[in-house]
PyMOL Python script that loads the backbone (N, CA, C, O; Angstrom):
from pymol import cmd

cmd.read_pdbstr("""\
ATOM      1  N   UNK A   1      42.280 199.245  57.259  1.00  0.00           N
ATOM      2  CA  UNK A   1      40.839 199.338  57.476  1.00  0.00           C
ATOM      3  C   UNK A   1      40.134 199.686  56.165  1.00  0.00           C
ATOM      4  O   UNK A   1      40.618 200.490  55.368  1.00  0.00           O
ATOM      5  N   UNK A   2      38.996 199.066  55.974  1.00  0.00           N
ATOM      6  CA  UNK A   2      38.197 199.391  54.792  1.00  0.00           C
ATOM      7  C   UNK A   2      37.418 200.682  55.041  1.00  0.00           C
ATOM      8  O   UNK A   2      37.331 201.160  56.172  1.00  0.00           O
ATOM      9  N   UNK A   3      36.867 201.228  53.990  1.00  0.00           N
ATOM     10  CA  UNK A   3      36.045 202.435  54.113  1.00  0.00           C
ATOM     11  C   UNK A   3      34.858 202.175  55.034  1.00  0.00           C
ATOM     12  O   UNK A   3      34.500 203.030  55.844  1.00  0.00           O
ATOM     13  N   UNK A   4      34.254 201.008  54.913  1.00  0.00           N
ATOM     14  CA  UNK A   4      33.120 200.652  55.771  1.00  0.00           C
ATOM     15  C   UNK A   4      33.541 200.610  57.233  1.00  0.00           C
ATOM     16  O   UNK A   4      32.837 201.143  58.091  1.00  0.00           O
ATOM     17  N   UNK A   5      34.673 199.988  57.529  1.00  0.00           N
ATOM     18  CA  UNK A   5      35.158 199.908  58.912  1.00  0.00           C
ATOM     19  C   UNK A   5      35.453 201.292  59.475  1.00  0.00           C
ATOM     20  O   UNK A   5      35.190 201.551  60.649  1.00  0.00           O
ATOM     21  N   UNK A   6      35.993 202.175  58.654  1.00  0.00           N
ATOM     22  CA  UNK A   6      36.275 203.546  59.095  1.00  0.00           C
ATOM     23  C   UNK A   6      34.971 204.268  59.422  1.00  0.00           C
ATOM     24  O   UNK A   6      34.878 204.956  60.439  1.00  0.00           O
ATOM     25  N   UNK A   7      33.976 204.114  58.572  1.00  0.00           N
ATOM     26  CA  UNK A   7      32.673 204.750  58.820  1.00  0.00           C
ATOM     27  C   UNK A   7      32.040 204.221  60.105  1.00  0.00           C
ATOM     28  O   UNK A   7      31.467 204.987  60.879  1.00  0.00           O
ATOM     29  N   UNK A   8      32.142 202.918  60.328  1.00  0.00           N
ATOM     30  CA  UNK A   8      31.592 202.319  61.547  1.00  0.00           C
ATOM     31  C   UNK A   8      32.309 202.878  62.767  1.00  0.00           C
ATOM     32  O   UNK A   8      31.664 203.255  63.745  1.00  0.00           O
ATOM     33  N   UNK A   9      33.621 202.935  62.720  1.00  0.00           N
ATOM     34  CA  UNK A   9      34.417 203.449  63.834  1.00  0.00           C
ATOM     35  C   UNK A   9      34.058 204.902  64.149  1.00  0.00           C
ATOM     36  O   UNK A   9      33.915 205.270  65.315  1.00  0.00           O
ATOM     37  N   UNK A  10      33.915 205.709  63.132  1.00  0.00           N
ATOM     38  CA  UNK A  10      33.551 207.122  63.336  1.00  0.00           C
ATOM     39  C   UNK A  10      32.160 207.253  63.943  1.00  0.00           C
ATOM     40  O   UNK A  10      31.935 208.098  64.809  1.00  0.00           O
ATOM     41  N   UNK A  11      31.238 206.428  63.496  1.00  0.00           N
ATOM     42  CA  UNK A  11      29.882 206.472  64.020  1.00  0.00           C
ATOM     43  C   UNK A  11      29.844 206.032  65.484  1.00  0.00           C
ATOM     44  O   UNK A  11      29.107 206.609  66.283  1.00  0.00           O
ATOM     45  N   UNK A  12      30.625 205.021  65.837  1.00  0.00           N
ATOM     46  CA  UNK A  12      30.718 204.598  67.240  1.00  0.00           C
ATOM     47  C   UNK A  12      31.269 205.746  68.084  1.00  0.00           C
ATOM     48  O   UNK A  12      30.782 205.988  69.188  1.00  0.00           O
ATOM     49  N   UNK A  13      32.274 206.452  67.579  1.00  0.00           N
ATOM     50  CA  UNK A  13      32.816 207.615  68.294  1.00  0.00           C
ATOM     51  C   UNK A  13      31.745 208.686  68.491  1.00  0.00           C
ATOM     52  O   UNK A  13      31.658 209.286  69.562  1.00  0.00           O
ATOM     53  N   UNK A  14      30.936 208.925  67.471  1.00  0.00           N
ATOM     54  CA  UNK A  14      29.838 209.892  67.594  1.00  0.00           C
ATOM     55  C   UNK A  14      28.840 209.438  68.651  1.00  0.00           C
ATOM     56  O   UNK A  14      28.377 210.242  69.460  1.00  0.00           O
ATOM     57  N   UNK A  15      28.511 208.150  68.643  1.00  0.00           N
ATOM     58  CA  UNK A  15      27.606 207.611  69.663  1.00  0.00           C
ATOM     59  C   UNK A  15      28.177 207.853  71.057  1.00  0.00           C
ATOM     60  O   UNK A  15      27.466 208.315  71.950  1.00  0.00           O
ATOM     61  N   UNK A  16      29.455 207.543  71.243  1.00  0.00           N
ATOM     62  CA  UNK A  16      30.082 207.709  72.562  1.00  0.00           C
ATOM     63  C   UNK A  16      30.089 209.170  72.992  1.00  0.00           C
ATOM     64  O   UNK A  16      29.867 209.466  74.166  1.00  0.00           O
ATOM     65  N   UNK A  17      30.339 210.081  72.067  1.00  0.00           N
ATOM     66  CA  UNK A  17      30.292 211.512  72.386  1.00  0.00           C
ATOM     67  C   UNK A  17      28.898 211.913  72.849  1.00  0.00           C
ATOM     68  O   UNK A  17      28.754 212.632  73.838  1.00  0.00           O
ATOM     69  N   UNK A  18      27.877 211.455  72.147  1.00  0.00           N
ATOM     70  CA  UNK A  18      26.492 211.768  72.508  1.00  0.00           C
ATOM     71  C   UNK A  18      26.148 211.168  73.863  1.00  0.00           C
ATOM     72  O   UNK A  18      25.518 211.825  74.691  1.00  0.00           O
ATOM     73  N   UNK A  19      26.553 209.939  74.092  1.00  0.00           N
ATOM     74  CA  UNK A  19      26.299 209.261  75.365  1.00  0.00           C
ATOM     75  C   UNK A  19      26.942 210.029  76.514  1.00  0.00           C
ATOM     76  O   UNK A  19      26.312 210.236  77.551  1.00  0.00           O
ATOM     77  N   UNK A  20      28.182 210.450  76.339  1.00  0.00           N
ATOM     78  CA  UNK A  20      28.893 211.202  77.382  1.00  0.00           C
ATOM     79  C   UNK A  20      28.218 212.549  77.622  1.00  0.00           C
ATOM     80  O   UNK A  20      28.027 212.953  78.769  1.00  0.00           O
ATOM     81  N   UNK A  21      27.862 213.234  76.561  1.00  0.00           N
ATOM     82  CA  UNK A  21      27.246 214.558  76.668  1.00  0.00           C
ATOM     83  C   UNK A  21      25.890 214.481  77.364  1.00  0.00           C
ATOM     84  O   UNK A  21      25.549 215.354  78.162  1.00  0.00           O
ATOM     85  N   UNK A  22      25.119 213.440  77.066  1.00  0.00           N
ATOM     86  CA  UNK A  22      23.773 213.307  77.617  1.00  0.00           C
ATOM     87  C   UNK A  22      23.728 212.537  78.928  1.00  0.00           C
ATOM     88  O   UNK A  22      22.692 212.506  79.593  1.00  0.00           O
ATOM     89  N   UNK A  23      24.836 211.919  79.306  1.00  0.00           N
ATOM     90  CA  UNK A  23      24.866 211.145  80.541  1.00  0.00           C
ATOM     91  C   UNK A  23      24.061 209.857  80.463  1.00  0.00           C
ATOM     92  O   UNK A  23      23.535 209.387  81.472  1.00  0.00           O
ATOM     93  N   UNK A  24      23.964 209.294  79.285  1.00  0.00           N
ATOM     94  CA  UNK A  24      23.225 208.046  79.076  1.00  0.00           C
ATOM     95  C   UNK A  24      23.959 206.881  79.733  1.00  0.00           C
ATOM     96  O   UNK A  24      25.186 206.791  79.674  1.00  0.00           O
ATOM     97  N   UNK A  25      23.188 205.987  80.364  1.00  0.00           N
ATOM     98  CA  UNK A  25      23.767 204.786  80.971  1.00  0.00           C
ATOM     99  C   UNK A  25      24.289 203.887  79.851  1.00  0.00           C
ATOM    100  O   UNK A  25      23.566 203.558  78.911  1.00  0.00           O
ATOM    101  N   UNK A  26      25.554 203.499  79.970  1.00  0.00           N
ATOM    102  CA  UNK A  26      26.191 202.694  78.920  1.00  0.00           C
ATOM    103  C   UNK A  26      27.080 201.643  79.585  1.00  0.00           C
ATOM    104  O   UNK A  26      28.281 201.864  79.740  1.00  0.00           O
ATOM    105  N   UNK A  27      26.496 200.482  79.989  1.00  0.00           N
ATOM    106  CA  UNK A  27      27.264 199.444  80.678  1.00  0.00           C
ATOM    107  C   UNK A  27      28.501 199.014  79.895  1.00  0.00           C
ATOM    108  O   UNK A  27      28.420 198.675  78.715  1.00  0.00           O
ATOM    109  N   UNK A  28      29.622 199.034  80.561  1.00  0.00           N
ATOM    110  CA  UNK A  28      30.869 198.618  79.928  1.00  0.00           C
ATOM    111  C   UNK A  28      31.356 199.583  78.861  1.00  0.00           C
ATOM    112  O   UNK A  28      32.363 199.325  78.202  1.00  0.00           O
ATOM    113  N   UNK A  29      30.645 200.696  78.685  1.00  0.00           N
ATOM    114  CA  UNK A  29      31.031 201.677  77.690  1.00  0.00           C
ATOM    115  C   UNK A  29      30.770 201.249  76.260  1.00  0.00           C
ATOM    116  O   UNK A  29      31.249 201.878  75.317  1.00  0.00           O
ATOM    117  N   UNK A  30      29.999 200.160  76.100  1.00  0.00           N
ATOM    118  CA  UNK A  30      29.831 199.685  74.723  1.00  0.00           C
ATOM    119  C   UNK A  30      28.426 199.200  74.360  1.00  0.00           C
ATOM    120  O   UNK A  30      28.232 198.646  73.278  1.00  0.00           O
ATOM    121  N   UNK A  31      27.442 199.396  75.245  1.00  0.00           N
ATOM    122  CA  UNK A  31      26.080 198.990  74.895  1.00  0.00           C
ATOM    123  C   UNK A  31      25.069 199.924  75.550  1.00  0.00           C
ATOM    124  O   UNK A  31      25.344 200.549  76.575  1.00  0.00           O
ATOM    125  N   UNK A  32      23.898 200.002  74.934  1.00  0.00           N
ATOM    126  CA  UNK A  32      22.835 200.867  75.438  1.00  0.00           C
ATOM    127  C   UNK A  32      21.504 200.124  75.379  1.00  0.00           C
ATOM    128  O   UNK A  32      21.329 199.186  74.602  1.00  0.00           O
ATOM    129  N   UNK A  33      20.576 200.566  76.216  1.00  0.00           N
ATOM    130  CA  UNK A  33      19.224 200.014  76.182  1.00  0.00           C
ATOM    131  C   UNK A  33      18.531 200.408  74.882  1.00  0.00           C
ATOM    132  O   UNK A  33      18.930 201.363  74.216  1.00  0.00           O
ATOM    133  N   UNK A  34      17.496 199.666  74.534  1.00  0.00           N
ATOM    134  CA  UNK A  34      16.785 199.924  73.286  1.00  0.00           C
ATOM    135  C   UNK A  34      16.272 201.358  73.201  1.00  0.00           C
ATOM    136  O   UNK A  34      16.375 201.986  72.147  1.00  0.00           O
ATOM    137  N   UNK A  35      15.722 201.886  74.294  1.00  0.00           N
ATOM    138  CA  UNK A  35      15.191 203.254  74.270  1.00  0.00           C
ATOM    139  C   UNK A  35      16.288 204.260  73.944  1.00  0.00           C
ATOM    140  O   UNK A  35      16.040 205.249  73.255  1.00  0.00           O
ATOM    141  N   UNK A  36      17.497 204.014  74.433  1.00  0.00           N
ATOM    142  CA  UNK A  36      18.614 204.913  74.148  1.00  0.00           C
ATOM    143  C   UNK A  36      19.155 204.691  72.736  1.00  0.00           C
ATOM    144  O   UNK A  36      19.576 205.638  72.073  1.00  0.00           O
ATOM    145  N   UNK A  37      19.143 203.448  72.282  1.00  0.00           N
ATOM    146  CA  UNK A  37      19.619 203.137  70.926  1.00  0.00           C
ATOM    147  C   UNK A  37      18.756 203.833  69.883  1.00  0.00           C
ATOM    148  O   UNK A  37      19.275 204.432  68.941  1.00  0.00           O
ATOM    149  N   UNK A  38      17.451 203.755  70.048  1.00  0.00           N
ATOM    150  CA  UNK A  38      16.580 204.376  69.038  1.00  0.00           C
ATOM    151  C   UNK A  38      16.711 205.892  69.058  1.00  0.00           C
ATOM    152  O   UNK A  38      16.534 206.534  68.023  1.00  0.00           O
ATOM    153  N   UNK A  39      17.015 206.476  70.205  1.00  0.00           N
ATOM    154  CA  UNK A  39      17.253 207.906  70.276  1.00  0.00           C
ATOM    155  C   UNK A  39      18.572 208.266  69.605  1.00  0.00           C
ATOM    156  O   UNK A  39      18.663 209.262  68.886  1.00  0.00           O
ATOM    157  N   UNK A  40      19.597 207.445  69.846  1.00  0.00           N
ATOM    158  CA  UNK A  40      20.913 207.690  69.241  1.00  0.00           C
ATOM    159  C   UNK A  40      20.853 207.693  67.717  1.00  0.00           C
ATOM    160  O   UNK A  40      21.514 208.503  67.067  1.00  0.00           O
ATOM    161  N   UNK A  41      20.066 206.793  67.154  1.00  0.00           N
ATOM    162  CA  UNK A  41      20.041 206.690  65.693  1.00  0.00           C
ATOM    163  C   UNK A  41      18.848 207.402  65.063  1.00  0.00           C
ATOM    164  O   UNK A  41      18.687 207.399  63.843  1.00  0.00           O
ATOM    165  N   UNK A  42      18.012 208.015  65.907  1.00  0.00           N
ATOM    166  CA  UNK A  42      16.914 208.818  65.377  1.00  0.00           C
ATOM    167  C   UNK A  42      15.705 208.032  64.909  1.00  0.00           C
ATOM    168  O   UNK A  42      14.972 208.488  64.031  1.00  0.00           O
ATOM    169  N   UNK A  43      15.486 206.858  65.484  1.00  0.00           N
ATOM    170  CA  UNK A  43      14.313 206.060  65.136  1.00  0.00           C
ATOM    171  C   UNK A  43      13.282 206.164  66.252  1.00  0.00           C
ATOM    172  O   UNK A  43      13.630 206.385  67.412  1.00  0.00           O
ATOM    173  N   UNK A  44      12.023 206.005  65.899  1.00  0.00           N
ATOM    174  CA  UNK A  44      10.952 206.024  66.881  1.00  0.00           C
ATOM    175  C   UNK A  44      10.642 204.587  67.309  1.00  0.00           C
ATOM    176  O   UNK A  44      11.519 203.724  67.300  1.00  0.00           O
ATOM    177  N   UNK A  45       9.409 204.351  67.676  1.00  0.00           N
ATOM    178  CA  UNK A  45       9.008 203.001  68.089  1.00  0.00           C
ATOM    179  C   UNK A  45       9.096 201.998  66.947  1.00  0.00           C
ATOM    180  O   UNK A  45       9.044 200.790  67.182  1.00  0.00           O
ATOM    181  N   UNK A  46       9.227 202.476  65.728  1.00  0.00           N
ATOM    182  CA  UNK A  46       9.417 201.602  64.563  1.00  0.00           C
ATOM    183  C   UNK A  46      10.646 200.706  64.761  1.00  0.00           C
ATOM    184  O   UNK A  46      10.711 199.598  64.229  1.00  0.00           O
ATOM    185  N   UNK A  47      11.605 201.199  65.524  1.00  0.00           N
ATOM    186  CA  UNK A  47      12.838 200.461  65.793  1.00  0.00           C
ATOM    187  C   UNK A  47      12.535 199.110  66.444  1.00  0.00           C
ATOM    188  O   UNK A  47      13.133 198.095  66.085  1.00  0.00           O
ATOM    189  N   UNK A  48      11.612 199.102  67.397  1.00  0.00           N
ATOM    190  CA  UNK A  48      11.221 197.861  68.077  1.00  0.00           C
ATOM    191  C   UNK A  48      10.592 196.878  67.081  1.00  0.00           C
ATOM    192  O   UNK A  48      10.834 195.673  67.156  1.00  0.00           O
ATOM    193  N   UNK A  49       9.799 197.391  66.163  1.00  0.00           N
ATOM    194  CA  UNK A  49       9.181 196.537  65.142  1.00  0.00           C
ATOM    195  C   UNK A  49      10.246 195.912  64.239  1.00  0.00           C
ATOM    196  O   UNK A  49      10.128 194.753  63.843  1.00  0.00           O
ATOM    197  N   UNK A  50      11.278 196.682  63.920  1.00  0.00           N
ATOM    198  CA  UNK A  50      12.370 196.133  63.112  1.00  0.00           C
ATOM    199  C   UNK A  50      13.028 194.959  63.829  1.00  0.00           C
ATOM    200  O   UNK A  50      13.379 193.959  63.203  1.00  0.00           O
ATOM    201  N   UNK A  51      13.195 195.088  65.151  1.00  0.00           N
ATOM    202  CA  UNK A  51      13.784 193.990  65.932  1.00  0.00           C
ATOM    203  C   UNK A  51      12.900 192.750  65.854  1.00  0.00           C
ATOM    204  O   UNK A  51      13.392 191.646  65.621  1.00  0.00           O
ATOM    205  N   UNK A  52      11.605 192.931  66.046  1.00  0.00           N
ATOM    206  CA  UNK A  52      10.676 191.798  66.007  1.00  0.00           C
ATOM    207  C   UNK A  52      10.628 191.134  64.634  1.00  0.00           C
ATOM    208  O   UNK A  52      10.404 189.929  64.529  1.00  0.00           O
ATOM    209  N   UNK A  53      10.838 191.922  63.587  1.00  0.00           N
ATOM    210  CA  UNK A  53      10.821 191.388  62.224  1.00  0.00           C
ATOM    211  C   UNK A  53      12.172 190.816  61.807  1.00  0.00           C
ATOM    212  O   UNK A  53      12.299 190.243  60.724  1.00  0.00           O
ATOM    213  N   UNK A  54      13.188 190.972  62.668  1.00  0.00           N
ATOM    214  CA  UNK A  54      14.520 190.483  62.338  1.00  0.00           C
ATOM    215  C   UNK A  54      15.258 191.363  61.349  1.00  0.00           C
ATOM    216  O   UNK A  54      16.200 190.912  60.697  1.00  0.00           O
ATOM    217  N   UNK A  55      14.838 192.623  61.231  1.00  0.00           N
ATOM    218  CA  UNK A  55      15.439 193.546  60.270  1.00  0.00           C
ATOM    219  C   UNK A  55      16.302 194.613  60.923  1.00  0.00           C
ATOM    220  O   UNK A  55      16.889 195.444  60.231  1.00  0.00           O
ATOM    221  N   UNK A  56      16.385 194.600  62.239  1.00  0.00           N
ATOM    222  CA  UNK A  56      17.180 195.592  62.959  1.00  0.00           C
ATOM    223  C   UNK A  56      18.580 195.083  63.236  1.00  0.00           C
ATOM    224  O   UNK A  56      18.961 194.002  62.788  1.00  0.00           O
ATOM    225  N   UNK A  57      19.350 195.877  63.983  1.00  0.00           N
ATOM    226  CA  UNK A  57      20.704 195.450  64.336  1.00  0.00           C
ATOM    227  C   UNK A  57      20.678 194.289  65.333  1.00  0.00           C
ATOM    228  O   UNK A  57      19.651 194.007  65.950  1.00  0.00           O
ATOM    229  N   UNK A  58      21.818 193.629  65.477  1.00  0.00           N
ATOM    230  CA  UNK A  58      21.944 192.570  66.485  1.00  0.00           C
ATOM    231  C   UNK A  58      21.627 193.168  67.849  1.00  0.00           C
ATOM    232  O   UNK A  58      21.877 194.349  68.092  1.00  0.00           O
ATOM    233  N   UNK A  59      21.074 192.341  68.741  1.00  0.00           N
ATOM    234  CA  UNK A  59      20.713 192.817  70.071  1.00  0.00           C
ATOM    235  C   UNK A  59      20.976 191.732  71.099  1.00  0.00           C
ATOM    236  O   UNK A  59      21.189 190.567  70.763  1.00  0.00           O
ATOM    237  N   UNK A  60      20.956 192.140  72.355  1.00  0.00           N
ATOM    238  CA  UNK A  60      21.147 191.236  73.479  1.00  0.00           C
ATOM    239  C   UNK A  60      19.931 191.393  74.379  1.00  0.00           C
ATOM    240  O   UNK A  60      19.734 192.446  74.985  1.00  0.00           O
ATOM    241  N   UNK A  61      19.116 190.351  74.469  1.00  0.00           N
ATOM    242  CA  UNK A  61      17.900 190.406  75.273  1.00  0.00           C
ATOM    243  C   UNK A  61      18.180 189.792  76.636  1.00  0.00           C
ATOM    244  O   UNK A  61      18.378 188.584  76.761  1.00  0.00           O
ATOM    245  N   UNK A  62      18.192 190.643  77.653  1.00  0.00           N
ATOM    246  CA  UNK A  62      18.456 190.210  79.023  1.00  0.00           C
ATOM    247  C   UNK A  62      17.170 189.684  79.662  1.00  0.00           C
ATOM    248  O   UNK A  62      17.184 188.677  80.370  1.00  0.00           O
ATOM    249  N   UNK A  63      16.069 190.372  79.404  1.00  0.00           N
ATOM    250  CA  UNK A  63      14.757 189.980  79.908  1.00  0.00           C
ATOM    251  C   UNK A  63      13.714 190.585  78.971  1.00  0.00           C
ATOM    252  O   UNK A  63      14.065 191.228  77.982  1.00  0.00           O
ATOM    253  N   UNK A  64      12.447 190.383  79.275  1.00  0.00           N
ATOM    254  CA  UNK A  64      11.383 190.966  78.443  1.00  0.00           C
ATOM    255  C   UNK A  64      11.465 192.484  78.409  1.00  0.00           C
ATOM    256  O   UNK A  64      11.040 193.111  77.438  1.00  0.00           O
ATOM    257  N   UNK A  65      12.008 193.074  79.459  1.00  0.00           N
ATOM    258  CA  UNK A  65      12.048 194.535  79.552  1.00  0.00           C
ATOM    259  C   UNK A  65      13.416 195.136  79.276  1.00  0.00           C
ATOM    260  O   UNK A  65      13.539 196.358  79.184  1.00  0.00           O
ATOM    261  N   UNK A  66      14.441 194.314  79.141  1.00  0.00           N
ATOM    262  CA  UNK A  66      15.792 194.837  78.918  1.00  0.00           C
ATOM    263  C   UNK A  66      16.401 194.252  77.653  1.00  0.00           C
ATOM    264  O   UNK A  66      16.778 193.082  77.595  1.00  0.00           O
ATOM    265  N   UNK A  67      16.482 195.103  76.652  1.00  0.00           N
ATOM    266  CA  UNK A  67      17.109 194.744  75.388  1.00  0.00           C
ATOM    267  C   UNK A  67      18.237 195.741  75.166  1.00  0.00           C
ATOM    268  O   UNK A  67      18.021 196.953  75.171  1.00  0.00           O
ATOM    269  N   UNK A  68      19.440 195.218  74.973  1.00  0.00           N
ATOM    270  CA  UNK A  68      20.613 196.062  74.761  1.00  0.00           C
ATOM    271  C   UNK A  68      21.108 195.939  73.331  1.00  0.00           C
ATOM    272  O   UNK A  68      20.914 194.925  72.661  1.00  0.00           O
ATOM    273  N   UNK A  69      21.754 197.006  72.891  1.00  0.00           N
ATOM    274  CA  UNK A  69      22.417 197.025  71.589  1.00  0.00           C
ATOM    275  C   UNK A  69      23.855 197.454  71.801  1.00  0.00           C
ATOM    276  O   UNK A  69      24.122 198.443  72.485  1.00  0.00           O
ATOM    277  N   UNK A  70      24.782 196.710  71.214  1.00  0.00           N
ATOM    278  CA  UNK A  70      26.181 197.113  71.249  1.00  0.00           C
ATOM    279  C   UNK A  70      26.376 198.238  70.244  1.00  0.00           C
ATOM    280  O   UNK A  70      25.818 198.207  69.147  1.00  0.00           O
ATOM    281  N   UNK A  71      27.168 199.223  70.623  1.00  0.00           N
ATOM    282  CA  UNK A  71      27.388 200.385  69.766  1.00  0.00           C
ATOM    283  C   UNK A  71      27.936 199.983  68.400  1.00  0.00           C
ATOM    284  O   UNK A  71      27.529 200.535  67.378  1.00  0.00           O
ATOM    285  N   UNK A  72      28.860 199.023  68.382  1.00  0.00           N
ATOM    286  CA  UNK A  72      29.422 198.558  67.106  1.00  0.00           C
ATOM    287  C   UNK A  72      28.339 197.970  66.198  1.00  0.00           C
ATOM    288  O   UNK A  72      28.339 198.203  64.989  1.00  0.00           O
ATOM    289  N   UNK A  73      27.418 197.209  66.790  1.00  0.00           N
ATOM    290  CA  UNK A  73      26.347 196.601  65.994  1.00  0.00           C
ATOM    291  C   UNK A  73      25.381 197.655  65.456  1.00  0.00           C
ATOM    292  O   UNK A  73      24.918 197.558  64.319  1.00  0.00           O
ATOM    293  N   UNK A  74      25.076 198.670  66.287  1.00  0.00           N
ATOM    294  CA  UNK A  74      24.222 199.771  65.820  1.00  0.00           C
ATOM    295  C   UNK A  74      24.871 200.495  64.647  1.00  0.00           C
ATOM    296  O   UNK A  74      24.232 200.756  63.627  1.00  0.00           O
ATOM    297  N   UNK A  75      26.152 200.814  64.812  1.00  0.00           N
ATOM    298  CA  UNK A  75      26.872 201.542  63.766  1.00  0.00           C
ATOM    299  C   UNK A  75      26.966 200.711  62.488  1.00  0.00           C
ATOM    300  O   UNK A  75      26.741 201.229  61.394  1.00  0.00           O
ATOM    301  N   UNK A  76      27.293 199.437  62.620  1.00  0.00           N
ATOM    302  CA  UNK A  76      27.404 198.561  61.444  1.00  0.00           C
ATOM    303  C   UNK A  76      26.068 198.491  60.705  1.00  0.00           C
ATOM    304  O   UNK A  76      26.029 198.578  59.478  1.00  0.00           O
ATOM    305  N   UNK A  77      24.982 198.336  61.450  1.00  0.00           N
ATOM    306  CA  UNK A  77      23.654 198.260  60.854  1.00  0.00           C
ATOM    307  C   UNK A  77      23.330 199.547  60.099  1.00  0.00           C
ATOM    308  O   UNK A  77      22.803 199.502  58.987  1.00  0.00           O
ATOM    309  N   UNK A  78      23.645 200.689  60.702  1.00  0.00           N
ATOM    310  CA  UNK A  78      23.366 201.966  60.044  1.00  0.00           C
ATOM    311  C   UNK A  78      24.195 202.137  58.777  1.00  0.00           C
ATOM    312  O   UNK A  78      23.675 202.566  57.746  1.00  0.00           O
ATOM    313  N   UNK A  79      25.472 201.806  58.850  1.00  0.00           N
ATOM    314  CA  UNK A  79      26.347 201.957  57.685  1.00  0.00           C
ATOM    315  C   UNK A  79      25.905 201.006  56.571  1.00  0.00           C
ATOM    316  O   UNK A  79      25.875 201.391  55.402  1.00  0.00           O
ATOM    317  N   UNK A  80      25.565 199.777  56.925  1.00  0.00           N
ATOM    318  CA  UNK A  80      25.104 198.823  55.908  1.00  0.00           C
ATOM    319  C   UNK A  80      23.806 199.283  55.257  1.00  0.00           C
ATOM    320  O   UNK A  80      23.627 199.129  54.049  1.00  0.00           O
ATOM    321  N   UNK A  81      22.900 199.846  56.052  1.00  0.00           N
ATOM    322  CA  UNK A  81      21.645 200.381  55.489  1.00  0.00           C
ATOM    323  C   UNK A  81      21.941 201.552  54.566  1.00  0.00           C
ATOM    324  O   UNK A  81      21.320 201.694  53.513  1.00  0.00           O
ATOM    325  N   UNK A  82      22.888 202.385  54.964  1.00  0.00           N
ATOM    326  CA  UNK A  82      23.248 203.526  54.125  1.00  0.00           C
ATOM    327  C   UNK A  82      23.826 203.053  52.799  1.00  0.00           C
ATOM    328  O   UNK A  82      23.508 203.599  51.742  1.00  0.00           O
ATOM    329  N   UNK A  83      24.676 202.038  52.861  1.00  0.00           N
ATOM    330  CA  UNK A  83      25.278 201.519  51.634  1.00  0.00           C
ATOM    331  C   UNK A  83      24.224 200.889  50.728  1.00  0.00           C
ATOM    332  O   UNK A  83      24.358 200.893  49.504  1.00  0.00           O
ATOM    333  N   UNK A  84      23.173 200.347  51.347  1.00  0.00           N
ATOM    334  CA  UNK A  84      22.112 199.708  50.572  1.00  0.00           C
ATOM    335  C   UNK A  84      21.052 200.712  50.111  1.00  0.00           C
ATOM    336  O   UNK A  84      20.601 200.667  48.966  1.00  0.00           O
ATOM    337  N   UNK A  85      20.655 201.627  51.020  1.00  0.00           N
ATOM    338  CA  UNK A  85      19.529 202.517  50.736  1.00  0.00           C
ATOM    339  C   UNK A  85      19.884 204.001  50.693  1.00  0.00           C
ATOM    340  O   UNK A  85      19.041 204.817  50.320  1.00  0.00           O
ATOM    341  N   UNK A  86      21.121 204.376  51.070  1.00  0.00           N
ATOM    342  CA  UNK A  86      21.514 205.781  51.080  1.00  0.00           C
ATOM    343  C   UNK A  86      20.794 206.603  52.132  1.00  0.00           C
ATOM    344  O   UNK A  86      20.282 207.682  51.835  1.00  0.00           O
ATOM    345  N   UNK A  87      20.750 206.090  53.387  1.00  0.00           N
ATOM    346  CA  UNK A  87      19.976 206.749  54.437  1.00  0.00           C
ATOM    347  C   UNK A  87      20.767 207.708  55.320  1.00  0.00           C
ATOM    348  O   UNK A  87      20.158 208.575  55.948  1.00  0.00           O
ATOM    349  N   UNK A  88      22.084 207.598  55.400  1.00  0.00           N
ATOM    350  CA  UNK A  88      22.862 208.493  56.258  1.00  0.00           C
ATOM    351  C   UNK A  88      23.159 209.782  55.518  1.00  0.00           C
ATOM    352  O   UNK A  88      23.246 209.816  54.291  1.00  0.00           O
ATOM    353  N   UNK A  89      23.312 210.842  56.298  1.00  0.00           N
ATOM    354  CA  UNK A  89      23.659 212.148  55.691  1.00  0.00           C
ATOM    355  C   UNK A  89      25.069 212.156  55.199  1.00  0.00           C
ATOM    356  O   UNK A  89      25.530 213.164  54.663  1.00  0.00           O
TER     357      UNK A  89
END
""", "prot")
cmd.dss("prot")
cmd.show_as("cartoon", "prot")
cmd.util.cbc("prot")
cmd.orient("prot")
């Protein structure tokens, strides 16, 4: 595994711990609704704007009201942003 893959894996584990602790709905154990995704990564409504601009993580749009994010995609997006902009602690 590369350093990036290890960081992504650890971040997904952190997401899962938070999801379990908070009782967040997580279909299949690997995706969350947009409202939960932005809470997990600490973004506000700006997160939705990033999606509309094509600058956010990959997403799965079920309907106008249901947008899901896979935990792996959220983690990858965060790690890549950190590598580019130094945003993670």
